[in-house]
Backbone bond lengths (Angstrom), bond angles and torsions (degrees), N, CA, C in turn:
res aa  C-N    CA-C-N  psi(-1)  N-CA   C-N-CA  omega(-1)  CA-C   N-CA-C  phi
1 M - - - 1.467 - - 1.525 110.87 -
2 S 1.340 115.25 -43.05 1.462 119.41 -179.49 1.521 110.87 -65.26
3 S 1.347 116.92 -34.05 1.465 119.84 179.57 1.524 110.69 -68.37
4 I 1.347 116.94 -35.87 1.467 120.55 177.49 1.527 110.05 -65.73
5 K 1.340 115.33 -42.77 1.468 120.14 179.11 1.526 110.69 -61.92
6 A 1.334 115.59 -40.80 1.460 120.17 179.38 1.523 110.71 -64.51
7 L 1.344 116.05 -39.95 1.461 120.15 178.82 1.523 111.33 -64.76
8 L 1.350 116.02 -39.82 1.467 119.85 178.60 1.524 111.06 -64.39
9 M 1.333 116.17 -41.57 1.461 119.81 178.52 1.520 110.66 -64.13
10 F 1.333 116.21 -40.79 1.462 120.49 178.73 1.527 110.62 -63.43
11 A 1.336 115.77 -40.26 1.466 120.18 179.33 1.523 110.79 -64.69
12 A 1.347 116.03 -39.03 1.467 119.92 179.36 1.518 111.13 -64.37
13 V 1.332 116.03 -41.41 1.463 120.38 178.22 1.520 110.42 -63.36
14 C 1.327 116.07 -44.43 1.466 120.33 179.59 1.522 111.08 -61.75
15 L 1.352 115.72 -41.16 1.457 120.02 179.38 1.519 110.70 -63.28
16 S 1.345 116.14 -42.05 1.463 120.43 178.92 1.517 110.99 -61.82
17 V 1.332 116.27 -43.32 1.465 120.54 178.99 1.518 110.24 -63.34
18 F 1.352 115.99 -40.74 1.460 120.27 -179.43 1.528 111.04 -64.26
19 V 1.360 115.95 -43.07 1.462 120.29 -179.55 1.517 110.51 -62.01
20 H 1.360 115.76 -46.50 1.457 119.01 -179.19 1.518 111.84 -67.57
21 A 1.342 116.13 -29.13 1.458 118.90 178.83 1.518 111.12 -66.04
22 N 1.337 116.88 -24.42 1.454 121.30 -179.18 1.526 112.28 -104.32
23 T 1.323 116.59 4.57 1.460 121.45 -178.01 1.523 109.72 -122.32
24 Q 1.316 116.10 137.41 1.466 121.57 -178.99 1.520 109.13 -135.87
25 E 1.324 115.51 139.45 1.462 120.65 174.94 1.527 109.15 -105.86
26 Y 1.334 115.41 129.79 1.458 121.42 176.93 1.526 108.40 -116.16
27 V 1.325 116.29 128.56 1.467 120.95 175.27 1.524 107.61 -115.90
28 F 1.324 115.49 117.78 1.459 121.72 179.71 1.526 109.00 -102.14
29 I 1.325 116.65 125.05 1.457 121.60 176.06 1.523 108.82 -129.71
30 N 1.316 115.82 166.35 1.465 121.81 173.59 1.525 106.95 -118.41
31 I 1.321 117.91 114.66 1.461 119.46 -172.38 1.522 112.22 -61.35
32 W 1.338 117.86 -29.95 1.463 119.51 -178.71 1.529 110.26 -68.65
33 D 1.331 117.50 -33.69 1.465 120.69 174.23 1.528 110.79 -72.65
34 E 1.334 116.01 -35.21 1.467 119.93 -177.92 1.523 111.71 -62.75
35 Y 1.329 117.03 -33.91 1.457 119.60 178.53 1.529 111.00 -62.02
36 V 1.332 116.37 -32.34 1.466 120.63 -177.82 1.517 111.48 -87.05
37 Q 1.338 116.76 -45.93 1.463 120.59 -177.44 1.528 109.26 -145.52
38 P 1.328 117.07 97.32 1.465 121.05 -174.41 1.526 113.51 -64.02
39 T 1.318 114.81 151.69 1.459 122.43 179.83 1.523 111.19 -86.10
40 T 1.330 115.59 142.09 1.458 121.16 171.74 1.524 107.92 -85.39
41 L 1.320 117.00 109.43 1.463 120.35 -178.61 1.527 109.90 -81.13
42 P 1.333 118.03 123.67 1.470 120.82 179.24 1.527 111.19 -77.82
43 T 1.320 115.98 171.23 1.461 121.08 175.79 1.529 109.10 -64.40
44 P 1.323 118.51 131.92 1.475 120.22 -178.91 1.523 111.96 -60.35
45 L 1.317 116.36 142.78 1.462 122.38 175.52 1.520 111.48 -101.78
46 A 1.315 116.62 -7.24 1.462 123.56 179.32 1.525 106.25 -165.71
47 P 1.326 118.48 172.81 1.469 118.98 175.08 1.526 110.67 -51.09
48 R 1.322 115.75 129.00 1.470 121.21 -169.55 1.523 112.44 -103.02
49 R 1.342 114.72 140.30 1.463 121.87 169.01 1.520 108.16 -120.64
50 L 1.318 116.27 130.18 1.460 122.35 177.92 1.521 108.64 -98.85
51 L 1.332 115.97 127.42 1.459 119.87 -172.79 1.524 112.36 -132.44
52 Q 1.316 114.81 140.64 1.458 124.06 174.41 1.525 108.00 -109.53
53 P 1.347 118.68 127.94 1.466 119.67 176.38 1.527 111.51 -56.14
54 D 1.308 115.37 147.17 1.465 121.68 -179.44 1.528 109.43 -83.53
55 I 1.338 114.41 61.12 1.463 122.07 -178.35 1.527 107.75 -136.60
56 N 1.327 117.21 124.54 1.465 121.45 177.73 1.528 111.37 51.88
57 I 1.312 116.92 49.15 1.463 121.24 -175.22 1.523 109.67 -147.15
58 D 1.320 115.87 148.99 1.459 121.32 170.66 1.525 107.67 -142.80
59 E 1.322 116.25 170.67 1.463 120.03 -174.87 1.529 111.95 -64.55
60 A 1.335 117.11 -33.91 1.464 119.92 179.90 1.527 110.83 -65.24
61 S 1.336 116.56 -43.19 1.468 120.41 178.68 1.520 110.73 -65.46
62 L 1.336 115.84 -39.37 1.461 120.02 178.62 1.528 110.42 -63.52
63 A 1.324 116.49 -41.80 1.468 120.67 179.85 1.525 110.72 -64.04
64 Q 1.332 117.49 -40.28 1.466 121.07 177.26 1.520 110.67 -60.31
65 F 1.332 115.76 -44.26 1.457 120.35 -179.12 1.526 110.73 -63.19
66 K 1.320 117.26 -44.43 1.465 120.63 -177.89 1.525 111.48 -67.46
67 T 1.325 116.43 -30.24 1.466 119.58 175.14 1.527 110.28 -68.53
68 A 1.338 116.01 -40.53 1.465 120.26 -179.99 1.525 111.60 -71.48
69 Y 1.349 117.09 -33.79 1.463 121.98 -176.16 1.531 109.75 -127.08
70 P 1.331 117.61 84.62 1.470 121.58 -174.75 1.526 114.61 -58.54
71 S 1.334 117.95 -23.25 1.466 119.38 179.82 1.528 111.66 -64.92
72 Y 1.333 116.64 -14.56 1.465 121.26 178.34 1.529 111.50 -105.43
73 A 1.317 116.37 29.55 1.467 120.56 -176.45 1.527 112.53 -59.05
74 E 1.337 117.45 -27.51 1.467 120.98 -177.72 1.529 112.55 -93.86
75 L 1.319 117.45 6.50 1.467 120.58 -178.62 1.524 110.72 -63.68
76 A 1.328 115.74 136.10 1.465 121.56 179.50 1.524 109.52 -133.20
77 I 1.322 115.99 158.84 1.461 121.16 177.15 1.531 109.30 -82.69
78 D 1.315 115.89 132.18 1.466 121.53 175.02 1.531 107.55 -78.86
79 K 1.319 115.92 87.14 1.458 121.92 -172.28 1.531 111.69 -53.65
80 Q 1.337 113.54 126.58 1.468 122.38 -179.07 1.531 112.02 56.08
81 N 1.341 115.19 20.27 1.472 121.72 177.13 1.535 112.46 54.68
82 Q 1.316 115.51 36.22 1.463 119.53 -176.59 1.527 112.18 -63.07
83 L 1.348 116.60 -45.67 1.464 119.18 -178.04 1.524 111.27 -73.47
84 M 1.319 117.30 -35.67 1.467 119.67 176.10 1.526 110.48 -59.06
85 Q 1.314 116.16 -43.44 1.462 119.81 -179.98 1.530 111.17 -69.95
86 R 1.332 116.51 -40.17 1.465 119.79 -178.10 1.523 111.41 -63.09
87 F 1.357 115.93 -38.61 1.460 119.97 -176.19 1.527 112.73 -103.35
88 A 1.338 116.37 13.19 1.474 122.61 175.13 1.527 112.03 55.04
89 V 1.322 116.58 45.77 1.465 121.32 176.84 1.518 108.23 -82.45
90 R 1.330 116.04 123.83 1.462 121.15 -175.75 1.527 113.05 -113.48
91 Q 1.340 116.95 -15.04 1.453 119.53 -179.54 1.516 110.24 -152.42
92 T 1.320 115.34 163.49 1.457 121.96 178.61 1.528 108.65 -130.35
93 P 1.339 117.93 157.41 1.464 128.01 -2.56 1.530 111.06 -80.80
94 V 1.316 115.70 143.87 1.456 120.08 -177.97 1.526 109.32 -148.42
95 R 1.337 114.88 148.19 1.463 121.36 174.43 1.521 108.25 -113.32
96 V 1.329 115.40 133.03 1.462 121.33 179.14 1.525 108.10 -125.02
97 I 1.332 116.21 125.75 1.460 121.62 175.94 1.523 107.91 -101.95
98 V 1.320 115.55 125.57 1.464 121.20 -175.67 1.520 109.33 -121.50
99 K 1.328 115.39 129.37 1.466 121.18 176.14 1.519 108.40 -125.95
100 D 1.315 115.63 126.71 1.469 120.99 -178.72 1.526 110.90 51.64
101 D 1.347 114.58 40.92 1.465 123.05 176.57 1.530 113.19 67.68
102 K 1.345 117.04 19.03 1.458 121.03 176.23 1.527 109.20 -122.68
103 V 1.325 116.61 136.43 1.461 121.22 179.26 1.523 109.16 -72.48
104 I 1.338 115.93 121.08 1.468 119.97 178.64 1.531 111.76 -109.24
105 K 1.330 116.56 -12.06 1.467 119.85 178.39 1.520 108.65 -156.45
106 R 1.328 115.59 136.67 1.461 121.72 176.86 1.529 107.31 -133.64
107 E 1.326 116.92 129.12 1.466 120.08 -173.07 1.527 110.71 -142.69
108 L 1.326 116.10 120.23 1.458 120.02 172.17 1.523 108.45 -71.57
109 L 1.318 116.75 136.42 1.457 121.02 -176.09 1.518 110.94 -96.99
110 T 1.318 115.47 152.70 1.461 120.99 -179.51 1.521 109.85 -89.57
111 T 1.330 115.05 162.55 1.456 120.72 179.30 1.515 110.28 -115.83
112 N 1.325 114.83 153.40 1.462 120.66 178.90 1.516 109.68 -76.26
113 S 1.320 116.91 134.80 1.460 119.91 177.68 1.516 112.13 -86.49
114 A 1.331 116.69 -25.18 1.466 118.28 -177.76 1.517 111.64 -151.25
115 P 1.349 117.96 64.92 1.452 119.04 179.67 1.513 111.39 -68.47
116 S 1.297 116.30 147.83 1.462 119.84 178.96 1.507 109.37 -156.23
117 T 1.330 116.53 142.40 1.454 120.85 176.31 1.524 110.36 -92.72
118 E 1.322 117.15 2.74 1.445 120.33 -177.00 1.520 110.91 -93.13
119 K 1.313 116.56 172.37 1.449 121.67 178.20 1.518 109.63 -64.21
120 E 1.328 115.70 159.19 1.451 121.13 -173.77 1.527 113.75 -75.58
121 T 1.321 118.24 -1.55 1.456 119.81 178.87 1.520 109.98 -61.78
122 Q 1.330 116.23 137.91 1.453 121.25 -178.24 1.522 109.77 -75.87
123 I 1.314 116.15 117.19 1.462 121.35 179.43 1.518 107.84 -99.28
124 P 1.321 118.58 125.19 1.467 120.37 -177.67 1.521 111.39 -66.22
125 L 1.335 115.16 153.19 1.457 119.78 176.26 1.523 109.42 -67.05
126 Q 1.327 115.29 126.61 1.456 120.39 178.74 1.522 109.37 -159.58
127 T 1.326 115.07 163.02 1.455 119.72 177.16 1.524 109.32 -78.17
128 L 1.323 116.08 171.78 1.462 119.67 179.49 1.526 111.97 -64.57
129 T 1.326 116.59 -19.96 1.471 120.00 177.28 1.523 112.14 -88.83
130 G 1.346 117.05 -1.70 1.458 120.75 176.99 1.510 115.23 95.13
131 A 1.332 118.16 3.06 1.462 120.69 178.56 1.530 109.82 -75.61
132 P 1.340 118.73 137.02 1.474 120.82 179.85 1.530 111.16 -60.57
133 F 1.330 115.19 146.17 1.461 120.76 178.22 1.519 108.55 -128.56
134 S 1.339 116.26 129.69 1.458 121.74 178.66 1.520 109.75 -114.00
135 I 1.326 116.41 135.85 1.462 120.28 179.27 1.525 111.16 -67.85
136 A 1.335 116.80 -38.40 1.462 120.19 -171.13 1.521 114.69 -104.45
137 T 1.338 117.61 -21.55 1.463 120.17 -173.60 1.521 111.07 -105.69
138 M 1.347 116.32 133.92 1.463 120.13 178.70 1.518 109.58 -149.00
139 N 1.309 115.11 166.72 1.463 120.48 -176.26 1.524 111.56 -117.38
140 S 1.319 116.84 36.25 1.461 120.00 179.57 1.522 109.61 -148.43
141 Q 1.329 115.93 167.81 1.461 121.17 -179.22 1.529 111.26 -64.59
142 Y 1.330 115.65 -38.87 1.460 121.44 178.07 1.527 109.13 -139.37
143 R 1.334 115.50 161.40 1.463 121.14 171.58 1.523 108.12 -142.93
144 V 1.328 115.53 136.36 1.463 121.41 179.71 1.527 108.90 -103.41
145 L 1.323 116.25 126.57 1.461 121.91 173.57 1.525 108.14 -108.78
146 F 1.312 115.45 127.47 1.467 121.30 179.65 1.522 107.71 -114.31
147 F 1.326 117.03 110.75 1.460 122.17 -177.41 1.527 109.10 -89.98
148 S 1.328 115.26 124.68 1.457 119.32 -173.73 1.526 110.60 -141.33
149 D 1.324 114.97 178.53 1.462 122.70 -175.92 1.521 108.70 -126.63
150 S 1.311 116.82 127.92 1.463 120.27 -176.87 1.521 112.82 -70.92
151 L 1.348 117.90 -8.61 1.463 120.73 178.22 1.527 112.54 -81.82
152 C 1.318 117.56 -8.47 1.468 120.58 178.55 1.536 109.88 -59.25
153 P 1.338 119.79 138.11 1.471 127.34 1.83 1.526 111.70 -81.62
154 F 1.332 114.90 136.73 1.457 121.37 -178.77 1.516 107.10 -156.45
155 Q 1.323 117.81 147.47 1.460 121.03 -171.51 1.522 112.81 -62.58
156 H 1.340 117.09 -29.35 1.464 118.35 -176.62 1.523 112.63 -76.94
157 I 1.352 117.52 -2.38 1.463 121.25 179.25 1.525 107.83 -120.71
158 P 1.325 118.34 83.73 1.466 120.94 -174.82 1.525 112.37 -58.95
159 A 1.328 115.53 134.72 1.471 123.03 174.03 1.525 112.97 56.57
160 C 1.330 117.72 27.48 1.464 118.90 -175.17 1.523 112.08 -64.90
161 E 1.319 117.58 -37.83 1.465 119.33 -179.30 1.526 111.15 -63.90
162 M 1.330 116.52 -40.40 1.459 120.25 178.10 1.526 110.63 -64.57
163 R 1.338 116.69 -42.06 1.466 120.88 -179.77 1.534 110.83 -64.84
164 I 1.315 116.87 -39.40 1.467 120.04 178.74 1.528 110.00 -64.56
165 K 1.323 116.40 -41.19 1.468 120.17 177.34 1.526 110.31 -61.95
166 Q 1.338 116.62 -42.62 1.468 120.25 178.08 1.526 110.73 -61.71
167 N 1.327 115.96 -39.60 1.462 118.89 -179.16 1.525 111.31 -69.65
168 N 1.322 117.15 -37.44 1.467 119.78 175.85 1.527 110.83 -61.50
169 Q 1.329 116.21 -41.18 1.468 120.20 177.79 1.525 110.71 -64.38
170 L 1.338 115.66 -39.27 1.460 120.17 177.64 1.527 110.60 -63.17
171 A 1.329 116.41 -43.94 1.464 120.55 -179.76 1.530 111.36 -63.21
172 D 1.336 116.41 -35.90 1.467 120.52 -179.48 1.527 112.33 -71.23
173 S 1.336 116.39 -31.33 1.467 119.64 -172.73 1.529 113.86 -102.39
174 S 1.327 117.80 -18.59 1.460 120.52 -173.69 1.527 112.02 -79.30
175 A 1.328 114.59 145.13 1.466 120.21 174.99 1.524 111.16 -81.94
176 Y 1.330 116.44 -6.51 1.460 121.47 -176.75 1.528 110.19 -111.47
177 P 1.318 117.57 153.52 1.470 119.96 -177.95 1.528 112.30 -66.58
178 V 1.317 114.92 142.07 1.459 123.00 175.51 1.526 107.39 -119.41
179 V 1.325 116.42 130.66 1.462 121.58 -178.87 1.525 108.61 -127.39
180 T 1.321 116.50 126.82 1.465 120.86 173.39 1.524 108.62 -88.44
181 V 1.334 116.13 133.65 1.465 121.81 178.85 1.527 107.91 -115.94
182 I 1.327 116.33 122.59 1.466 122.00 -176.21 1.521 109.85 -101.52
183 K 1.333 115.87 130.55 1.468 119.52 179.85 1.529 110.49 -73.00
184 P 1.346 117.23 149.70 1.466 120.46 -171.12 1.522 115.38 -96.74
185 F 1.329 118.93 1.57 1.460 120.24 -169.28 1.527 111.82 -61.46
186 Y 1.330 116.10 112.40 1.458 124.06 172.46 1.530 114.09 61.27
187 V 1.313 117.47 24.37 1.463 120.45 174.93 1.521 108.83 -134.63
188 E 1.317 116.08 161.75 1.456 122.27 177.46 1.530 109.63 -103.15
189 E 1.331 116.00 172.15 1.461 120.51 -179.99 1.526 111.69 -60.68
190 Q 1.332 117.04 -29.04 1.460 120.03 178.85 1.523 111.14 -58.29
191 S 1.320 116.43 -32.02 1.463 120.19 178.36 1.524 111.06 -62.83
192 A 1.339 116.81 -36.29 1.466 120.71 177.10 1.527 110.75 -69.27
193 L 1.323 116.66 -37.19 1.469 120.24 177.16 1.530 110.75 -65.12
194 D 1.327 116.03 -39.60 1.468 120.02 176.87 1.527 110.67 -64.45
195 Y 1.323 115.95 -40.88 1.472 122.08 177.13 1.528 109.92 -60.09
196 Q 1.321 116.15 -44.75 1.463 121.30 179.64 1.528 111.30 -57.86
197 Q 1.315 115.78 -43.52 1.462 120.00 -179.51 1.526 111.35 -73.07
198 R 1.329 116.50 -41.29 1.465 121.33 -176.16 1.524 111.86 -62.40
199 F 1.335 116.37 -37.82 1.463 120.29 -176.58 1.533 112.82 -107.07
200 E 1.330 116.22 10.93 1.468 122.18 175.61 1.529 111.31 52.57
201 I 1.325 115.43 51.93 1.463 121.51 -179.77 1.526 109.17 -77.70
202 K 1.319 116.38 125.18 1.465 120.61 -179.12 1.527 112.38 -106.93
203 H 1.339 117.62 -10.67 1.462 120.35 178.31 1.535 109.60 -95.65
204 D 1.323 116.59 177.71 1.466 121.06 -176.33 1.529 111.97 -67.47
205 I 1.329 114.66 144.28 1.465 122.34 174.25 1.522 108.19 -125.58
206 V 1.326 115.84 134.51 1.464 122.15 174.63 1.519 108.33 -113.39
207 F 1.335 116.31 123.92 1.466 119.91 171.97 1.526 106.67 -89.82
208 D 1.324 116.01 113.56 1.469 122.17 -170.86 1.532 110.51 -80.86
209 H 1.342 115.98 72.83 1.466 122.82 -171.07 1.527 113.48 -46.19
210 H 1.319 117.42 -45.35 1.464 121.09 -173.25 1.531 112.29 -110.60
211 N 1.335 115.73 19.69 1.469 121.05 176.03 1.530 112.59 62.32
212 E 1.327 117.28 23.86 1.467 120.99 -176.68 1.521 112.44 -67.14
213 V 1.328 116.25 -46.61 1.465 119.91 -175.31 1.528 109.92 -71.62
214 F 1.331 116.48 -43.15 1.466 120.01 177.76 1.527 110.83 -59.44
215 S 1.330 116.94 -42.42 1.465 120.60 -179.58 1.523 111.35 -68.48
216 Q 1.326 116.80 -42.05 1.463 121.04 -178.41 1.529 111.45 -57.23
217 F 1.332 116.19 -40.66 1.463 120.08 -176.51 1.531 112.89 -101.45
218 E 1.344 116.02 7.87 1.468 122.17 175.19 1.528 111.56 50.99
219 I 1.323 115.24 54.22 1.459 120.75 -178.14 1.526 109.56 -79.92
220 R 1.326 116.53 123.02 1.460 122.31 -179.51 1.523 112.10 -124.20
221 E 1.329 116.56 3.51 1.461 121.10 -176.24 1.520 108.48 -141.05
222 L 1.322 116.44 144.18 1.460 121.33 178.81 1.526 110.05 -136.51
223 P 1.348 115.41 146.86 1.467 129.13 -14.52 1.535 111.09 -67.82
224 Y 1.349 115.81 160.37 1.466 119.76 -172.03 1.524 109.48 -154.76
225 W 1.343 115.12 142.12 1.466 120.31 179.66 1.531 111.24 -110.90
226 V 1.320 115.09 143.96 1.461 122.98 170.70 1.527 107.28 -133.47
227 V 1.329 116.53 134.00 1.467 121.04 176.63 1.525 108.48 -115.23
228 Q 1.335 116.08 129.36 1.463 122.29 176.57 1.524 110.02 -108.58
229 D 1.338 115.56 147.22 1.459 118.64 171.95 1.529 109.01 -88.48
230 K 1.323 117.29 -175.58 1.468 120.89 -174.15 1.526 112.97 -66.07
231 H 1.339 116.96 -15.64 1.462 120.76 177.85 1.531 111.79 -93.62
232 G 1.322 116.59 0.51 1.451 120.46 -179.08 1.513 114.09 87.78
233 E 1.339 116.94 0.93 1.461 120.72 -179.85 1.528 110.41 -78.06
234 V 1.325 115.93 145.24 1.466 120.95 179.44 1.522 109.49 -80.38
235 V 1.335 115.76 122.92 1.467 120.59 179.43 1.528 111.52 -111.42
236 Y 1.330 116.56 -9.41 1.469 120.62 175.39 1.515 108.43 -157.29
237 R 1.333 115.45 142.92 1.455 121.40 170.02 1.528 107.96 -150.93
238 G 1.342 116.19 139.85 1.453 118.97 -179.33 1.515 111.89 170.32
239 N 1.334 115.42 175.19 1.463 120.35 -178.49 1.526 112.76 -97.70
240 Q 1.338 115.86 13.41 1.458 121.64 174.54 1.528 108.92 -118.22
241 P 1.342 117.79 148.59 1.468 119.66 -179.07 1.523 111.39 -58.05
242 P 1.324 117.86 136.61 1.467 120.60 179.71 1.528 111.53 -75.59
243 N 1.307 115.04 156.74 1.468 121.58 174.81 1.522 107.08 -117.48
244 I 1.322 116.65 100.37 1.466 119.67 -174.73 1.520 112.61 -117.94
245 D 1.332 118.03 3.07 1.474 119.92 -179.92 1.522 111.02 -86.74
């Protein structure tokens, strides 16, 4: 009886291996979107391949991304988008399960709203000097928020150095406070301090530990400006420096 049970277990294992041998999971992401809002990768349902569409990408950019995000070390470019076309992939991020070269499951993946490499303790909003920062309350007629990325200069942030220079000039000339807000994705506060030194920032910087400020203003592009009036209402938003004087 025990030998029969052992044979059945062996057969089940063999069947599982056979099924997985004929089943492949493909996860398609766009690294430029990942820098802004990372994808939550689900548990694999079969051997997984991570793929980047062959659009606006080169090997150097891919290598930079994999260095920044080691969990994507196996990411490869879908050359000439062959697999995207074969499996009719029209958007990312998406997971496609293929068995015997036929799609048996297609699933759009969710993105993280507030990824962080830090401990889960809630860190209050404050500047790098420790001064409290409020999203809605201010003591001036206007306030300029400049949303930026501490990884600048980097290819996924077009013209970021020029935008930072423009914002520094704005901070020097404006009668209203200017605050730089640094996104927290996969970096620590030290990265914001390095950014401050690298670009000689003399105005306040907020490291948005829990993505609160970015989420509040629905920031999807970097660098980006938002201007608030004294009531906290947004009176300007855009990728060009505001004119509020």
